[in-house]
mmCIF file as Biopython writes it, N, C-alpha, C and O atoms, coordinates in Angstrom:
data_model
#
loop_
_atom_site.group_PDB
_atom_site.id
_atom_site.type_symbol
_atom_site.label_atom_id
_atom_site.label_alt_id
_atom_site.label_comp_id
_atom_site.label_asym_id
_atom_site.label_entity_id
_atom_site.label_seq_id
_atom_site.pdbx_PDB_ins_code
_atom_site.Cartn_x
_atom_site.Cartn_y
_atom_site.Cartn_z
_atom_site.occupancy
_atom_site.B_iso_or_equiv
_atom_site.auth_seq_id
_atom_site.auth_asym_id
_atom_site.pdbx_PDB_model_num
ATOM 1   N N  . MET A ? 1  ? 109.338 102.050 99.936  1.0 0.0 1  A 1 
ATOM 2   C CA . MET A ? 1  ? 110.303 102.089 100.507 1.0 0.0 1  A 1 
ATOM 3   C C  . MET A ? 1  ? 111.519 101.140 99.884  1.0 0.0 1  A 1 
ATOM 4   O O  . MET A ? 1  ? 111.264 100.092 99.290  1.0 0.0 1  A 1 
ATOM 5   N N  . ASN A ? 2  ? 112.764 101.590 100.074 1.0 0.0 2  A 1 
ATOM 6   C CA . ASN A ? 2  ? 113.859 101.384 99.348  1.0 0.0 2  A 1 
ATOM 7   C C  . ASN A ? 2  ? 114.853 100.749 100.540 1.0 0.0 2  A 1 
ATOM 8   O O  . ASN A ? 2  ? 115.155 101.614 101.362 1.0 0.0 2  A 1 
ATOM 9   N N  . LEU A ? 3  ? 115.257 99.823  100.735 1.0 0.0 3  A 1 
ATOM 10  C CA . LEU A ? 3  ? 116.307 99.267  101.656 1.0 0.0 3  A 1 
ATOM 11  C C  . LEU A ? 3  ? 117.811 99.448  101.109 1.0 0.0 3  A 1 
ATOM 12  O O  . LEU A ? 3  ? 117.995 99.285  99.903  1.0 0.0 3  A 1 
ATOM 13  N N  . ALA A ? 4  ? 118.825 99.758  101.893 1.0 0.0 4  A 1 
ATOM 14  C CA . ALA A ? 4  ? 120.061 99.498  101.277 1.0 0.0 4  A 1 
ATOM 15  C C  . ALA A ? 4  ? 120.774 98.343  102.092 1.0 0.0 4  A 1 
ATOM 16  O O  . ALA A ? 4  ? 120.766 98.522  103.310 1.0 0.0 4  A 1 
ATOM 17  N N  . ILE A ? 5  ? 121.386 97.196  101.641 1.0 0.0 5  A 1 
ATOM 18  C CA . ILE A ? 5  ? 121.793 96.301  101.956 1.0 0.0 5  A 1 
ATOM 19  C C  . ILE A ? 5  ? 123.242 96.183  101.872 1.0 0.0 5  A 1 
ATOM 20  O O  . ILE A ? 5  ? 123.585 95.875  100.731 1.0 0.0 5  A 1 
ATOM 21  N N  . VAL A ? 6  ? 124.332 96.339  102.788 1.0 0.0 6  A 1 
ATOM 22  C CA . VAL A ? 6  ? 126.032 96.113  102.262 1.0 0.0 6  A 1 
ATOM 23  C C  . VAL A ? 6  ? 126.105 95.029  103.169 1.0 0.0 6  A 1 
ATOM 24  O O  . VAL A ? 6  ? 125.542 95.084  104.263 1.0 0.0 6  A 1 
ATOM 25  N N  . GLY A ? 7  ? 126.691 94.147  102.832 1.0 0.0 7  A 1 
ATOM 26  C CA . GLY A ? 7  ? 127.290 92.936  103.480 1.0 0.0 7  A 1 
ATOM 27  C C  . GLY A ? 7  ? 126.448 92.205  104.278 1.0 0.0 7  A 1 
ATOM 28  O O  . GLY A ? 7  ? 126.872 91.862  105.382 1.0 0.0 7  A 1 
ATOM 29  N N  . GLN A ? 8  ? 125.254 91.874  103.913 1.0 0.0 8  A 1 
ATOM 30  C CA . GLN A ? 8  ? 124.274 91.148  104.623 1.0 0.0 8  A 1 
ATOM 31  C C  . GLN A ? 8  ? 123.620 91.987  105.777 1.0 0.0 8  A 1 
ATOM 32  O O  . GLN A ? 8  ? 122.948 91.424  106.641 1.0 0.0 8  A 1 
ATOM 33  N N  . LYS A ? 9  ? 123.806 93.202  105.776 1.0 0.0 9  A 1 
ATOM 34  C CA . LYS A ? 9  ? 123.514 94.049  106.841 1.0 0.0 9  A 1 
ATOM 35  C C  . LYS A ? 9  ? 122.621 95.398  106.028 1.0 0.0 9  A 1 
ATOM 36  O O  . LYS A ? 9  ? 122.973 96.071  105.059 1.0 0.0 9  A 1 
ATOM 37  N N  . VAL A ? 10 ? 121.182 95.473  106.961 1.0 0.0 10 A 1 
ATOM 38  C CA . VAL A ? 10 ? 120.558 96.547  106.242 1.0 0.0 10 A 1 
ATOM 39  C C  . VAL A ? 10 ? 120.957 97.973  107.045 1.0 0.0 10 A 1 
ATOM 40  O O  . VAL A ? 10 ? 120.688 98.257  108.212 1.0 0.0 10 A 1 
ATOM 41  N N  . VAL A ? 11 ? 121.668 98.763  106.070 1.0 0.0 11 A 1 
ATOM 42  C CA . VAL A ? 11 ? 122.379 100.042 106.717 1.0 0.0 11 A 1 
ATOM 43  C C  . VAL A ? 11 ? 121.589 101.297 106.813 1.0 0.0 11 A 1 
ATOM 44  O O  . VAL A ? 11 ? 121.699 102.163 107.681 1.0 0.0 11 A 1 
ATOM 45  N N  . ASP A ? 12 ? 120.645 101.269 105.637 1.0 0.0 12 A 1 
ATOM 46  C CA . ASP A ? 12 ? 119.900 102.493 105.808 1.0 0.0 12 A 1 
ATOM 47  C C  . ASP A ? 12 ? 118.537 102.243 104.960 1.0 0.0 12 A 1 
ATOM 48  O O  . ASP A ? 12 ? 118.457 101.195 104.319 1.0 0.0 12 A 1 
ATOM 49  N N  . CYS A ? 13 ? 117.507 103.134 104.936 1.0 0.0 13 A 1 
ATOM 50  C CA . CYS A ? 13 ? 116.381 103.290 103.948 1.0 0.0 13 A 1 
ATOM 51  C C  . CYS A ? 13 ? 115.555 104.063 103.646 1.0 0.0 13 A 1 
ATOM 52  O O  . CYS A ? 13 ? 115.144 104.586 104.682 1.0 0.0 13 A 1 
ATOM 53  N N  . ASP A ? 14 ? 114.951 104.533 102.605 1.0 0.0 14 A 1 
ATOM 54  C CA . ASP A ? 14 ? 114.222 105.912 102.609 1.0 0.0 14 A 1 
ATOM 55  C C  . ASP A ? 14 ? 113.462 105.520 101.326 1.0 0.0 14 A 1 
ATOM 56  O O  . ASP A ? 14 ? 113.784 104.588 100.588 1.0 0.0 14 A 1 
ATOM 57  N N  . ALA A ? 15 ? 112.325 106.418 101.137 1.0 0.0 15 A 1 
ATOM 58  C CA . ALA A ? 15 ? 111.006 106.080 100.089 1.0 0.0 15 A 1 
ATOM 59  C C  . ALA A ? 15 ? 111.705 106.606 98.748  1.0 0.0 15 A 1 
ATOM 60  O O  . ALA A ? 15 ? 111.309 106.117 97.690  1.0 0.0 15 A 1 
ATOM 61  N N  . ASP A ? 16 ? 112.808 107.653 98.720  1.0 0.0 16 A 1 
ATOM 62  C CA . ASP A ? 16 ? 113.343 108.121 97.550  1.0 0.0 16 A 1 
ATOM 63  C C  . ASP A ? 16 ? 114.702 107.412 97.257  1.0 0.0 16 A 1 
ATOM 64  O O  . ASP A ? 16 ? 115.700 107.525 97.968  1.0 0.0 16 A 1 
ATOM 65  N N  . VAL A ? 17 ? 114.610 106.641 96.079  1.0 0.0 17 A 1 
ATOM 66  C CA . VAL A ? 17 ? 115.934 106.215 95.926  1.0 0.0 17 A 1 
ATOM 67  C C  . VAL A ? 17 ? 116.925 106.769 95.606  1.0 0.0 17 A 1 
ATOM 68  O O  . VAL A ? 17 ? 117.956 106.133 95.828  1.0 0.0 17 A 1 
ATOM 69  N N  . TRP A ? 18 ? 117.060 107.986 95.040  1.0 0.0 18 A 1 
ATOM 70  C CA . TRP A ? 18 ? 117.826 109.060 94.833  1.0 0.0 18 A 1 
ATOM 71  C C  . TRP A ? 18 ? 118.734 109.704 95.771  1.0 0.0 18 A 1 
ATOM 72  O O  . TRP A ? 18 ? 119.928 109.962 95.621  1.0 0.0 18 A 1 
ATOM 73  N N  . ASP A ? 19 ? 117.716 109.992 97.088  1.0 0.0 19 A 1 
ATOM 74  C CA . ASP A ? 19 ? 118.303 110.474 98.177  1.0 0.0 19 A 1 
ATOM 75  C C  . ASP A ? 19 ? 119.066 109.385 98.964  1.0 0.0 19 A 1 
ATOM 76  O O  . ASP A ? 19 ? 119.995 109.630 99.733  1.0 0.0 19 A 1 
ATOM 77  N N  . LEU A ? 20 ? 118.573 108.151 98.689  1.0 0.0 20 A 1 
ATOM 78  C CA . LEU A ? 20 ? 119.201 106.860 99.325  1.0 0.0 20 A 1 
ATOM 79  C C  . LEU A ? 20 ? 120.434 106.795 98.708  1.0 0.0 20 A 1 
ATOM 80  O O  . LEU A ? 20 ? 121.401 106.792 99.470  1.0 0.0 20 A 1 
ATOM 81  N N  . SER A ? 21 ? 120.633 106.746 97.614  1.0 0.0 21 A 1 
ATOM 82  C CA . SER A ? 21 ? 122.201 106.672 96.695  1.0 0.0 21 A 1 
ATOM 83  C C  . SER A ? 21 ? 123.047 107.378 96.968  1.0 0.0 21 A 1 
ATOM 84  O O  . SER A ? 21 ? 124.202 106.963 97.052  1.0 0.0 21 A 1 
ATOM 85  N N  . GLU A ? 22 ? 122.675 108.824 97.216  1.0 0.0 22 A 1 
ATOM 86  C CA . GLU A ? 22 ? 123.186 109.758 97.275  1.0 0.0 22 A 1 
ATOM 87  C C  . GLU A ? 22 ? 124.221 109.915 98.760  1.0 0.0 22 A 1 
ATOM 88  O O  . GLU A ? 22 ? 125.356 110.367 98.906  1.0 0.0 22 A 1 
ATOM 89  N N  . ARG A ? 23 ? 123.305 109.361 99.656  1.0 0.0 23 A 1 
ATOM 90  C CA . ARG A ? 23 ? 123.803 109.402 101.380 1.0 0.0 23 A 1 
ATOM 91  C C  . ARG A ? 23 ? 124.827 108.022 100.996 1.0 0.0 23 A 1 
ATOM 92  O O  . ARG A ? 23 ? 126.006 108.167 101.320 1.0 0.0 23 A 1 
ATOM 93  N N  . LEU A ? 24 ? 124.466 106.770 100.363 1.0 0.0 24 A 1 
ATOM 94  C CA . LEU A ? 24 ? 125.375 105.753 100.366 1.0 0.0 24 A 1 
ATOM 95  C C  . LEU A ? 24 ? 126.576 106.159 99.494  1.0 0.0 24 A 1 
ATOM 96  O O  . LEU A ? 24 ? 127.696 106.144 100.004 1.0 0.0 24 A 1 
ATOM 97  N N  . SER A ? 25 ? 126.440 106.454 98.449  1.0 0.0 25 A 1 
ATOM 98  C CA . SER A ? 25 ? 127.711 106.867 97.972  1.0 0.0 25 A 1 
ATOM 99  C C  . SER A ? 25 ? 128.759 107.653 98.722  1.0 0.0 25 A 1 
ATOM 100 O O  . SER A ? 25 ? 129.953 107.367 98.815  1.0 0.0 25 A 1 
ATOM 101 N N  . LYS A ? 26 ? 128.097 108.740 99.271  1.0 0.0 26 A 1 
ATOM 102 C CA . LYS A ? 26 ? 129.027 109.424 100.401 1.0 0.0 26 A 1 
ATOM 103 C C  . LYS A ? 26 ? 129.564 108.472 101.540 1.0 0.0 26 A 1 
ATOM 104 O O  . LYS A ? 26 ? 130.730 108.418 101.931 1.0 0.0 26 A 1 
ATOM 105 N N  . GLU A ? 27 ? 128.573 107.788 101.965 1.0 0.0 27 A 1 
ATOM 106 C CA . GLU A ? 27 ? 129.323 106.967 102.900 1.0 0.0 27 A 1 
ATOM 107 C C  . GLU A ? 27 ? 130.168 105.754 102.450 1.0 0.0 27 A 1 
ATOM 108 O O  . GLU A ? 27 ? 131.282 105.589 102.947 1.0 0.0 27 A 1 
ATOM 109 N N  . TYR A ? 28 ? 129.783 105.085 101.728 1.0 0.0 28 A 1 
ATOM 110 C CA . TYR A ? 28 ? 130.397 103.570 100.947 1.0 0.0 28 A 1 
ATOM 111 C C  . TYR A ? 28 ? 130.802 103.905 99.911  1.0 0.0 28 A 1 
ATOM 112 O O  . TYR A ? 28 ? 131.084 102.863 99.320  1.0 0.0 28 A 1 
ATOM 113 N N  . GLY A ? 29 ? 131.042 104.840 99.220  1.0 0.0 29 A 1 
ATOM 114 C CA . GLY A ? 29 ? 131.958 104.705 98.023  1.0 0.0 29 A 1 
ATOM 115 C C  . GLY A ? 29 ? 131.320 104.141 96.662  1.0 0.0 29 A 1 
ATOM 116 O O  . GLY A ? 29 ? 130.213 104.477 96.242  1.0 0.0 29 A 1 
ATOM 117 N N  . ARG A ? 30 ? 132.069 103.357 96.123  1.0 0.0 30 A 1 
ATOM 118 C CA . ARG A ? 30 ? 132.046 102.282 94.915  1.0 0.0 30 A 1 
ATOM 119 C C  . ARG A ? 30 ? 131.677 101.124 95.292  1.0 0.0 30 A 1 
ATOM 120 O O  . ARG A ? 30 ? 131.420 100.318 94.397  1.0 0.0 30 A 1 
ATOM 121 N N  . ARG A ? 31 ? 131.548 100.717 96.626  1.0 0.0 31 A 1 
ATOM 122 C CA . ARG A ? 31 ? 131.060 99.409  96.941  1.0 0.0 31 A 1 
ATOM 123 C C  . ARG A ? 31 ? 129.640 98.933  96.535  1.0 0.0 31 A 1 
ATOM 124 O O  . ARG A ? 31 ? 128.672 99.693  96.511  1.0 0.0 31 A 1 
ATOM 125 N N  . PRO A ? 32 ? 129.588 97.533  96.198  1.0 0.0 32 A 1 
ATOM 126 C CA . PRO A ? 32 ? 128.071 97.065  95.861  1.0 0.0 32 A 1 
ATOM 127 C C  . PRO A ? 32 ? 127.408 97.358  96.881  1.0 0.0 32 A 1 
ATOM 128 O O  . PRO A ? 32 ? 127.890 97.559  97.996  1.0 0.0 32 A 1 
ATOM 129 N N  . ILE A ? 33 ? 126.376 97.401  96.615  1.0 0.0 33 A 1 
ATOM 130 C CA . ILE A ? 33 ? 125.007 97.929  97.612  1.0 0.0 33 A 1 
ATOM 131 C C  . ILE A ? 33 ? 123.676 97.350  96.797  1.0 0.0 33 A 1 
ATOM 132 O O  . ILE A ? 33 ? 123.239 97.763  95.723  1.0 0.0 33 A 1 
ATOM 133 N N  . PHE A ? 34 ? 123.221 96.395  97.530  1.0 0.0 34 A 1 
ATOM 134 C CA . PHE A ? 34 ? 121.767 95.791  97.205  1.0 0.0 34 A 1 
ATOM 135 C C  . PHE A ? 34 ? 120.890 96.860  97.726  1.0 0.0 34 A 1 
ATOM 136 O O  . PHE A ? 34 ? 120.982 97.219  98.900  1.0 0.0 34 A 1 
ATOM 137 N N  . MET A ? 35 ? 119.967 97.432  96.831  1.0 0.0 35 A 1 
ATOM 138 C CA . MET A ? 35 ? 118.819 98.194  97.231  1.0 0.0 35 A 1 
ATOM 139 C C  . MET A ? 35 ? 117.366 97.775  96.650  1.0 0.0 35 A 1 
ATOM 140 O O  . MET A ? 35 ? 116.780 98.490  95.837  1.0 0.0 35 A 1 
ATOM 141 N N  . PRO A ? 36 ? 116.833 96.559  97.134  1.0 0.0 36 A 1 
ATOM 142 C CA . PRO A ? 36 ? 115.696 96.258  96.773  1.0 0.0 36 A 1 
ATOM 143 C C  . PRO A ? 36 ? 114.385 97.179  97.113  1.0 0.0 36 A 1 
ATOM 144 O O  . PRO A ? 36 ? 114.626 98.055  97.943  1.0 0.0 36 A 1 
ATOM 145 N N  . ARG A ? 37 ? 113.565 97.155  96.812  1.0 0.0 37 A 1 
ATOM 146 C CA . ARG A ? 37 ? 112.251 98.082  96.898  1.0 0.0 37 A 1 
ATOM 147 C C  . ARG A ? 37 ? 111.348 97.148  97.400  1.0 0.0 37 A 1 
ATOM 148 O O  . ARG A ? 37 ? 111.038 96.189  96.694  1.0 0.0 37 A 1 
ATOM 149 N N  . ILE A ? 38 ? 110.728 97.331  98.882  1.0 0.0 38 A 1 
ATOM 150 C CA . ILE A ? 38 ? 109.857 96.609  99.630  1.0 0.0 38 A 1 
ATOM 151 C C  . ILE A ? 38 ? 108.458 97.326  99.839  1.0 0.0 38 A 1 
ATOM 152 O O  . ILE A ? 38 ? 108.301 98.514  99.554  1.0 0.0 38 A 1 
ATOM 153 N N  . GLY A ? 39 ? 107.332 96.429  100.417 1.0 0.0 39 A 1 
ATOM 154 C CA . GLY A ? 39 ? 106.124 97.066  100.671 1.0 0.0 39 A 1 
ATOM 155 C C  . GLY A ? 39 ? 105.652 97.161  99.528  1.0 0.0 39 A 1 
ATOM 156 O O  . GLY A ? 39 ? 104.664 97.751  99.966  1.0 0.0 39 A 1 
ATOM 157 N N  . GLU A ? 40 ? 105.458 97.119  98.479  1.0 0.0 40 A 1 
ATOM 158 C CA . GLU A ? 40 ? 104.899 96.923  97.442  1.0 0.0 40 A 1 
ATOM 159 C C  . GLU A ? 40 ? 103.924 95.697  97.225  1.0 0.0 40 A 1 
ATOM 160 O O  . GLU A ? 40 ? 104.529 94.625  97.238  1.0 0.0 40 A 1 
ATOM 161 N N  . VAL A ? 41 ? 102.672 95.607  97.046  1.0 0.0 41 A 1 
ATOM 162 C CA . VAL A ? 41 ? 102.012 94.514  96.410  1.0 0.0 41 A 1 
ATOM 163 C C  . VAL A ? 41 ? 101.949 94.295  95.269  1.0 0.0 41 A 1 
ATOM 164 O O  . VAL A ? 41 ? 101.375 95.009  94.448  1.0 0.0 41 A 1 
ATOM 165 N N  . LEU A ? 42 ? 102.677 93.015  94.992  1.0 0.0 42 A 1 
ATOM 166 C CA . LEU A ? 42 ? 102.808 92.460  93.614  1.0 0.0 42 A 1 
ATOM 167 C C  . LEU A ? 42 ? 101.483 92.198  92.875  1.0 0.0 42 A 1 
ATOM 168 O O  . LEU A ? 42 ? 100.429 92.431  93.467  1.0 0.0 42 A 1 
ATOM 169 N N  . PRO A ? 43 ? 101.479 91.811  91.843  1.0 0.0 43 A 1 
ATOM 170 C CA . PRO A ? 43 ? 100.045 91.602  91.034  1.0 0.0 43 A 1 
ATOM 171 C C  . PRO A ? 43 ? 99.860  90.079  91.171  1.0 0.0 43 A 1 
ATOM 172 O O  . PRO A ? 43 ? 100.837 89.332  91.196  1.0 0.0 43 A 1 
ATOM 173 N N  . LYS A ? 44 ? 98.577  89.622  91.259  1.0 0.0 44 A 1 
ATOM 174 C CA . LYS A ? 44 ? 98.230  88.214  91.332  1.0 0.0 44 A 1 
ATOM 175 C C  . LYS A ? 44 ? 98.590  87.301  90.169  1.0 0.0 44 A 1 
ATOM 176 O O  . LYS A ? 44 ? 98.155  87.670  89.078  1.0 0.0 44 A 1 
ATOM 177 N N  . LEU A ? 45 ? 99.286  86.206  90.195  1.0 0.0 45 A 1 
ATOM 178 C CA . LEU A ? 45 ? 99.666  85.453  89.202  1.0 0.0 45 A 1 
ATOM 179 C C  . LEU A ? 45 ? 98.630  84.884  88.610  1.0 0.0 45 A 1 
ATOM 180 O O  . LEU A ? 45 ? 97.798  84.410  89.383  1.0 0.0 45 A 1 
ATOM 181 N N  . MET A ? 46 ? 98.431  84.786  87.519  1.0 0.0 46 A 1 
ATOM 182 C CA . MET A ? 46 ? 97.071  84.682  86.796  1.0 0.0 46 A 1 
ATOM 183 C C  . MET A ? 46 ? 97.606  83.340  85.484  1.0 0.0 46 A 1 
ATOM 184 O O  . MET A ? 46 ? 98.589  83.399  84.745  1.0 0.0 46 A 1 
ATOM 185 N N  . THR A ? 47 ? 96.632  82.300  85.570  1.0 0.0 47 A 1 
ATOM 186 C CA . THR A ? 47 ? 97.209  81.250  84.497  1.0 0.0 47 A 1 
ATOM 187 C C  . THR A ? 47 ? 96.144  81.648  83.055  1.0 0.0 47 A 1 
ATOM 188 O O  . THR A ? 47 ? 94.983  81.949  83.333  1.0 0.0 47 A 1 
ATOM 189 N N  . VAL A ? 48 ? 96.421  81.644  82.043  1.0 0.0 48 A 1 
ATOM 190 C CA . VAL A ? 48 ? 95.714  82.155  81.018  1.0 0.0 48 A 1 
ATOM 191 C C  . VAL A ? 48 ? 95.912  80.798  80.115  1.0 0.0 48 A 1 
ATOM 192 O O  . VAL A ? 48 ? 96.979  80.474  79.593  1.0 0.0 48 A 1 
ATOM 193 N N  . ARG A ? 49 ? 94.795  80.135  80.041  1.0 0.0 49 A 1 
ATOM 194 C CA . ARG A ? 49 ? 94.541  78.885  79.397  1.0 0.0 49 A 1 
ATOM 195 C C  . ARG A ? 49 ? 94.365  79.382  77.588  1.0 0.0 49 A 1 
ATOM 196 O O  . ARG A ? 49 ? 93.626  80.249  77.122  1.0 0.0 49 A 1 
ATOM 197 N N  . SER A ? 50 ? 95.433  78.378  76.798  1.0 0.0 50 A 1 
ATOM 198 C CA . SER A ? 50 ? 95.314  78.748  75.429  1.0 0.0 50 A 1 
ATOM 199 C C  . SER A ? 50 ? 93.739  77.955  74.724  1.0 0.0 50 A 1 
ATOM 200 O O  . SER A ? 50 ? 93.120  76.993  75.180  1.0 0.0 50 A 1 
ATOM 201 N N  . PRO A ? 51 ? 93.485  78.669  73.660  1.0 0.0 51 A 1 
ATOM 202 C CA . PRO A ? 51 ? 92.185  78.000  73.290  1.0 0.0 51 A 1 
ATOM 203 C C  . PRO A ? 51 ? 92.588  76.699  72.670  1.0 0.0 51 A 1 
ATOM 204 O O  . PRO A ? 51 ? 93.776  76.575  72.374  1.0 0.0 51 A 1 
ATOM 205 N N  . ARG A ? 52 ? 91.634  75.560  72.397  1.0 0.0 52 A 1 
ATOM 206 C CA . ARG A ? 52 ? 91.775  74.365  72.120  1.0 0.0 52 A 1 
ATOM 207 C C  . ARG A ? 52 ? 91.300  74.291  70.764  1.0 0.0 52 A 1 
ATOM 208 O O  . ARG A ? 52 ? 90.429  75.081  70.400  1.0 0.0 52 A 1 
ATOM 209 N N  . LEU A ? 53 ? 91.735  73.500  70.036  1.0 0.0 53 A 1 
ATOM 210 C CA . LEU A ? 53 ? 91.070  73.257  68.547  1.0 0.0 53 A 1 
ATOM 211 C C  . LEU A ? 53 ? 90.516  72.214  68.639  1.0 0.0 53 A 1 
ATOM 212 O O  . LEU A ? 53 ? 91.086  71.191  69.019  1.0 0.0 53 A 1 
ATOM 213 N N  . VAL A ? 54 ? 89.144  72.288  68.267  1.0 0.0 54 A 1 
ATOM 214 C CA . VAL A ? 54 ? 87.994  71.040  68.319  1.0 0.0 54 A 1 
ATOM 215 C C  . VAL A ? 54 ? 87.898  70.619  66.806  1.0 0.0 54 A 1 
ATOM 216 O O  . VAL A ? 54 ? 87.708  71.364  65.845  1.0 0.0 54 A 1 
ATOM 217 N N  . ARG A ? 55 ? 88.078  69.210  66.813  1.0 0.0 55 A 1 
ATOM 218 C CA . ARG A ? 55 ? 88.103  68.720  65.468  1.0 0.0 55 A 1 
ATOM 219 C C  . ARG A ? 55 ? 86.758  67.738  65.396  1.0 0.0 55 A 1 
ATOM 220 O O  . ARG A ? 55 ? 86.480  67.147  64.352  1.0 0.0 55 A 1 
#
């Protein structure tokens, strides 16, 4: 799911970013529009330790 945010307001959303951007370009023209993707699960952060050199 993608949101469309214009001037700190959510103005539209759609699962297809191309359909969303087409609608927004017709309505808002060349204004800056923030379109974050939401609802995805991000991978868990992992810590990978480097090997130690034993002398």
